[in-house]
C-alpha positions in Angstrom: -2.6 22.0 -8.8 -4.7 19.4 -9.6 -5.4 16.3 -7.3 -6.3 12.8 -7.3 -9.3 11.2 -6.2 -8.6 7.5 -5.0 -11.3 5.3 -4.2 -10.5 1.7 -3.0 -12.1 -0.7 -5.3 -11.2 -4.1 -3.7 -10.2 -5.8 -0.4 -6.4 -5.6 1.1 -7.1 -9.6 2.2 -4.6 -11.6 0.8 -2.4 -9.0 -0.6 1.3 -8.5 0.4 2.0 -6.4 3.5 3.6 -3.7 1.9 0.3 -3.0 -0.1 -2.1 -2.8 2.7 0.4 -0.3 4.3 0.5 1.4 1.0 -3.6 1.7 1.3 -3.3 3.1 5.1 -0.7 5.5 3.9 -3.2 6.9 1.8 -5.7 7.1 4.3 -7.9 3.9 2.7 -9.3 1.5 5.2 -12.2 -0.5 3.6 -13.9 -0.9 0.2 -15.7 2.0 -1.1 -13.6 4.5 0.8 -12.4 7.5 -0.8 -9.8 10.3 -0.5 -8.7 13.4 -2.4 -4.9 13.8 -2.9 -2.9 16.1 -4.2 -1.1 15.2 -7.3 2.6 14.6 -6.6 5.1 11.7 -7.6 5.1 10.3 -4.0 1.0 10.2 -4.5 1.5 8.3 -7.8 4.3 6.0 -6.8 1.4 4.9 -4.1 -1.0 4.5 -6.3 1.1 2.6 -8.7 1.6 -0.1 -6.0 -1.9 -0.9 -5.5 -3.3 0.0 -8.9 -5.2 -3.7 -8.8 -7.0 -2.1 -5.8 -8.1 1.0 -6.6 -9.6 3.5 -9.2 -7.6 7.1 -9.9 -9.6 10.2 -11.2 -8.2 13.6 -11.9 -10.2 16.3 -10.0 -9.5 19.9 -10.8 
């Protein structure tokens, strides 16, 4: 199964509370943090919520 590599590129300061909580639930705490998550609809939805703060690439 494919995986997603998610990297936080911008700060969550000034963002809405649900966006900050989404970053935390993805496991991102600061700029430059990288996590690898399984490619599932739930994770895709979280990434969509904070798409302006992160970069995403697929990993095999």
